[in-house]
C-alpha positions in Angstrom: -40.0 43.5 26.9 -39.8 47.0 25.0 -42.4 49.5 25.0 -43.0 49.6 21.3 -42.5 47.0 18.3 -41.6 48.1 14.9 -45.5 48.5 14.4 -46.0 51.1 16.7 -48.2 48.7 19.2 -47.3 49.3 22.8 -46.6 45.9 24.3 -47.0 47.1 27.7 -50.6 48.3 27.3 -51.4 45.4 25.1 -50.0 42.9 28.0 -50.9 44.8 31.2 -54.4 43.3 31.6 -53.4 39.8 30.4 -50.3 39.7 32.5 -52.6 40.5 35.8 -55.0 38.0 34.6 -52.6 35.2 34.3 -50.8 36.0 37.7 -54.0 35.9 39.4 -55.2 32.9 38.0 -52.0 31.1 38.2 -52.1 31.7 42.0 -55.7 30.7 42.3 -54.9 27.6 40.6 -52.3 26.2 42.8 -54.5 27.8 46.0 -57.2 25.4 44.8 -54.9 22.4 44.7 -53.5 23.0 48.1 -57.0 23.4 49.5 -57.7 19.9 48.2 -54.6 18.6 50.1 -55.7 20.3 53.3 -59.5 19.1 53.0 -58.0 15.6 52.7 -55.8 15.8 55.6 -58.4 17.3 57.8 -61.3 15.1 56.7 -60.4 11.7 55.2 -56.6 11.1 55.5 -53.9 11.0 53.2 -53.4 7.4 54.1 -56.3 6.3 52.0 -55.4 8.1 48.9 -51.6 7.7 48.7 -49.9 4.6 49.2 -46.2 5.4 49.7 -45.4 6.5 53.3 -43.1 9.1 52.1 -45.9 10.8 50.2 -48.0 10.8 53.2 -45.3 12.3 55.4 -44.7 14.9 52.9 -48.4 15.9 52.7 -48.5 15.9 56.4 -45.7 18.2 56.6 -46.7 20.7 53.8 -50.4 21.4 54.5 -49.5 24.2 56.9 -46.9 26.0 54.8 -49.6 25.6 51.9 -52.2 27.5 54.3 -49.6 30.1 54.8 -48.8 30.6 51.1 -52.7 31.0 50.3 -52.9 33.9 52.8 -49.7 35.5 51.5 -47.6 35.2 54.6 -44.3 34.7 53.0 -41.9 34.5 55.9 -44.1 31.8 57.3 -44.4 30.1 54.2 -41.2 30.0 53.4 -39.5 29.3 56.4 -42.1 27.8 58.7 -43.7 28.7 62.0 -41.5 26.6 64.3 -44.1 23.9 64.5 -44.4 23.2 61.0 -41.9 23.4 58.5 -41.7 25.9 55.3 -41.0 25.4 51.8 -37.6 25.3 51.8 -37.4 22.4 54.5 -40.1 20.5 52.9 -38.2 20.8 49.4 -35.0 19.5 51.2 -36.7 16.9 53.5 -39.3 15.2 50.9 -37.5 15.6 47.6 -39.2 13.8 45.1 -42.5 13.8 46.5 -45.6 15.6 44.7 -45.6 17.7 48.2 -41.9 18.9 47.4 -42.7 19.6 43.7 -45.6 21.8 44.7 -43.5 23.6 47.3 -40.9 24.2 44.5 -43.8 25.7 42.3 -44.9 27.7 45.4 -41.3 29.0 46.0 -41.1 30.0 42.3 -44.1 32.1 42.6 -42.8 33.7 45.5 -39.2 34.4 44.3 -40.9 35.8 41.4 -43.3 38.2 43.1 -39.9 39.5 45.0 -38.1 39.9 41.8 -35.6 37.1 42.0 -36.2 35.7 38.7 -33.1 33.7 38.4 -34.3 32.0 41.6 -37.6 31.5 40.4 -36.7 30.2 37.2 -34.6 27.3 39.0 -37.7 26.3 41.1 -40.0 26.2 38.6 -37.6 24.0 36.5 -36.8 21.9 39.2 -40.4 21.1 40.5 -41.2 18.5 38.1 -44.7 18.6 38.1 -46.7 15.8 37.0 -49.9 17.9 37.1 -51.1 18.9 33.4 -52.1 22.3 34.5 -49.5 23.4 37.2 -46.7 21.9 34.7 -47.6 24.3 32.0 -47.9 27.3 34.2 -44.4 26.5 35.6 -43.3 26.6 31.9 -45.1 30.1 31.2 -43.7 31.5 34.5 -40.1 30.4 33.2 -40.6 32.2 30.0 -42.1 35.2 32.0 -38.9 35.4 34.2 -36.7 35.0 30.9 -38.4 37.9 29.4 -37.9 40.1 32.8 -34.1 39.1 32.3 -33.8 39.8 28.9 -33.4 36.5 27.6 -35.7 36.1 24.6 -34.5 33.4 23.0 -34.9 31.2 26.0 -38.5 32.6 26.6 -39.5 31.8 23.1 -38.5 28.1 23.9 -40.4 28.1 27.3 -43.4 29.7 25.7 -43.2 27.2 22.7 -43.0 24.1 25.3 -45.8 25.5 27.4 -48.3 26.2 24.2 -47.6 22.1 23.1 -47.9 20.9 26.8 -50.9 22.4 27.2 -52.6 21.4 23.8 -54.5 18.2 25.0 -54.5 19.0 28.7 -57.6 19.7 31.0 -56.4 23.5 30.9 -56.0 23.6 27.0 -58.5 26.5 26.2 -57.0 28.8 28.9 -53.5 28.0 29.3 -52.2 27.1 25.6 -53.6 30.8 24.1 -51.9 32.4 27.0 -48.9 30.6 26.0 -49.1 31.3 22.2 -49.7 35.0 23.2 -46.8 35.6 25.1 -44.7 33.6 22.6 -45.9 36.0 19.9 -44.7 39.2 22.0 -41.2 37.5 22.5 -41.5 37.2 18.8 -42.0 40.6 18.1 -39.1 41.7 20.4 -37.0 39.4 18.2 -38.2 41.1 14.8 -40.3 37.9 13.4 -43.8 39.4 12.9 -44.5 36.3 10.7 -43.9 33.9 13.7 -45.9 36.4 15.8 -48.6 36.7 13.8 -48.9 32.7 13.2 -49.5 32.7 16.6 -52.0 35.3 17.2 -54.1 34.0 13.9 -53.9 30.5 15.9 -55.6 31.7 19.3 -58.3 33.6 16.9 -59.0 30.2 15.0 -58.5 27.7 17.5 -59.5 29.5 20.5 -62.4 31.8 20.1 -63.7 32.1 23.7 -60.2 32.8 25.0 -59.9 35.8 27.2 -57.0 36.9 25.1 -58.5 36.3 21.7 -59.8 40.1 20.9 -56.4 41.3 21.9 -54.5 39.0 19.7 -56.8 39.5 16.9 -56.1 43.2 16.8 -52.4 43.0 17.3 -52.3 40.6 14.5 -54.0 43.1 12.1 -51.2 45.3 12.9 -48.7 43.2 11.8 -47.3 42.6 8.0 -45.7 39.1 7.3 
């Protein structure tokens, strides 16, 4: 995003801590979900929880790549270790499974960190996640990548979808205000201060315990409808 809006607010300063917060917590969420999968494999077994044999096979193939993802061993996560497949093979071999959906999300996370924003958008968009936390995070990540590419109209749509999907989800109090805040910043880039202020005011009114509430309130105070 551009460094300054028409009101002189420094977007880079306003968003720096927020961007790092969501990136850190997005990774923690996928790590937590992956960790649960590993525990099921090692202690109980997927067969008891997942009826379809295809899902069982996919999860058995995926757990090692997810461990490498947790450890930030990017090459091993992507390409495997010679014994277990990496994310690329999991996506190809187990398309349509929940494991492949997670693998696409993890691939998107890695590609985004490498600066391959178009590739990350494709991975997040193709994931087809059913989880109502990761699916919202995927939309937020898509919006972030589109911002990096200067595609502000598309980013606005992505953040709008994320805010709508987050409302009513188990992660609403965390996810929706972040999506609204990022959407407001895009509105500022597009010169729509009124739309930005509405989003910021909603954060203040509906999500008073959000980590972005104070920043949203301060930014809203600088805007004129």
